[in-house]
C-alpha angles and dihedrals in degrees: 000000000000139000089260091076137275114344124181112272112249119253088236093058094047091048090049094051089047088053092049090049090053091051094049092046090053092048119107133193103184100151117090095228124150114295094010096122091059091046091050090051090048090051092051092046093048094049090047092052093048091049096039101038124356099053095040093046094047088049094049113025091167097057117118119279112261115215113190111208105214139165148113130314112288096010093127100251098146093042089053093050091049091047093052093052094038100237140060110278099144125048110237132199138156094250130019108195094172136063120269142175119259119244123229111199117198143162111266091245091059099056094108091061093062108026093081133055095269090117128021091012092178093063121082115230118236129173139205122017099313101169094203093051091046090072097041108107087196094067141062121217115219117215125185117221119180088191092066115084117252111253095041128080130184123216114198104209129195121265114288090217097040118152086231113081094210089058093051094048091049092048090053092050095046091052090055087055093056130112084194130017109215098198114201119199137153135240087248098048107027091115098049115135101233098059092046090057088057090046091052089051091050090051090051092052095042094243113164111243135196122188125219111194103199132195097017111177117237111277096012098090096093096047094044094041091052093053092044091052092053091052091050091051089049090054097047095256100110092132095053109116116235122213117195119211112191122222109266145144117275120243113215088340093306134102114249111270094244091060093061097034096108094048094046090049091052093050090046092055089051089052095046099039111065092185093053090045091049093049091054093046092046092051092051093043092048092049090050092051093046093049091054092072094058093041092049092048088054091048090048089051091050089048090050089055089054090052093045090051092053089049090050093050090049092046090056091054092048092046097047097045090041088053089048091053091049091050092052089049089053092047089054094060109028096072097252092126090059093069130106116340096018092052093046092049091050092051089053088053102050104006129248130320089269087072089072091062094051104048128083114229108253132106096243093056093041089051092047092049093048091047091050092047094058098041111126095005121120112252097317093178090053091051092051092045092050091049091052091047091051092046095050092045092051091050092052094044095047094053092042092053091046092051093051093047090049090050092051092046094050094043088057089059094052118081107248094016095091089055090056092055089050091049091047107042091169087073095051102069146031119333103239097197100041099095093050093045091049092050089050089048091055093045090052092048092050085054088055090053093053091049089052091052093049093048094048093045097057097111116082100248094049092042093055093052093046091051092047088062100027129249093258093053093048089048093053091047088051091052091052093048090050089061099043108067095106125010106192090136093066126080142196121350091355090072095061096040096045092039092054094045090047091054089050092052091047091051091048091055092043088055088057104039107008129255097276092050092049092053091049092045093051094047090048091050092053092044092054092048091049090050093049090047092049089052091052091047092048090055090054093044089049090063090060094040090052090057089053091048090051091063106104100237122116114219092224095049097106092051092048092053093049093046090051091049090049090053090055091048091048094051097049 
C-alpha cells in the first residue's frame, strides 16, 4: 500500500500475517497467573480482528468499505441506519434485553462481497425478515438497500453496553472488523465511560472513526460539540468527523431527510470516490497492522510468564527432592542411624563399649569374642540387619515425605501451582507405594553389600575369615561401618557407646580385608545407597514433573510469537 491509493497487498505480507495468525491460534495461556484473563481476552480479540478484518481486507483491498454502526443502548443506531437507506431494514427499540442478529445493509450490486465467509466467517448468513434468525447472535442478516451507495456497507451492531453479555461480546468483535466505526451517541450520554473505552481501543488500533451526535436539543449543538471535540482531541481522535443530528420527531419511524443529509452525503462521496475510500481503508488497515506488534509483544510477555511459571514449578521439585537426597546422604554418615534399636542390636551382637578395652587386637580374638557374645541368642545378626533395614527405610521415607509436602506447600504459593494439585489429586496426598518401594530399595542395597563382601573376599585368606563369621554377618557389620564415620548427630552417653562399638566393627572388618579395603568398601556402600535413593526420589519427582509437562505451553512459544510479528513488520 502507498499514499497514491489502494495497491494490492504483497504476497509476502499476506503470507506473514497468515503465519502470525497460525502462531496466535496455537498459543495457549492455561495457567491462572496474574493478568492472564486480560491476555486471554487480548488473544481472542487479536485473532478475531485478523479473521474478521485484517486477512479479508488484505486479500480483497477493493471490497466495499464496511462501516460498523455502534453505540450504547437507546442511542438510535437502528433508526439512523434506517434513515440513511430510506426504509426500515433494522428493527429498532429503546432497550434490547435479548440477543439478536446483527444486520448488514449493502447495495444490491455488492451482495457477492458479503454472502460468503470473506468477513465475519463465524457468523451464518441469513436473508429477508426471518424472525428466528433475527434473534440468533451467531448469524448476520443481509439486507439490500438501493438507497445506500455501492462501495459502502453498514453493519448495525448490538449495543456495546447491552445487559446481555452475548450482545456486548459480539459488538466488540464487530467493531474490530470495521474499516470505519460510526459511533452513535446522544447529547445526554456522549461522555459515558463505556463508549469511550471502545473509542480509546479504536484509537490504539488505528481504526477510522466518525461520530454521530444524536438528539441534540435546539441551541445546544455548539456547546456540546465543543466539549465533545475536546474529548476527541484528548483521546487522539482529533480528525474524527462529527455529524450532529438535532432532536426531532420521527416521520414513519425515520429521521427527516435533512437531519441526516450531511452523513448521507459523506457516505455517498466515499462510495463514489475510490481514492477517498481507499485512503480511509488504508489508514485503518495500516493502524491495525501497526497495533499488532504491540499486542503480540504483550501476548509474548504473557506467554513468557506461563513458561517461567512452569520452570519455577519444576525448579521447586528439583530443589526439594535434591535437598531430600542431600539429607539422606548426611544421615548416612553423621551417626544418626546408630541410635536406638540399631545400637541396642549391635550391643547384643558384640557386647558393650567396655568390650573394646578388654580385647587384644587380632582377628582370632575378635572372632572368638564375637562368637562368644552371640552364643545362645536368637539370630542376633538378623536382628541387627533388621534394625539397620528399618532405620535406613525410615530415613528414606521421612525425607521423601518431607520433600513431597514441601513441593505441595510451595506450589500452593505459586499462581497456577494450586490448580495443578487440583487437576492431579494423586499428588496432593499420601504416597501409597512409598513404604513398599523404600523397603525394596533397602533390600536391594543389602544385596549390593553382600556382593561387595563376596567380591572383596575372593582371596583365600579373606575368604576363610569371611566364612568363619558368615557372609551375612560381615555384610551387616559393613553396613554399620558405612554409617559410623562421623557421629555428630548423637549426643550424651550414646556417643561413647556407639563410637566404641563402631571402632570395634571397623577393626573387625580391617582384620578381614585390611584398612584401605574397609574404607573403600564403606564408601562404595554409601555411594550405592545414595544412588538407589536418588533413583527412588527421581521417580517421585517425576510424578510432579509430569504434571508440569502436561500443561499445554510450549517453551518456545514467546519466541515464535515475536518472530512471527517481526516477519509481518519486515514485509510491510
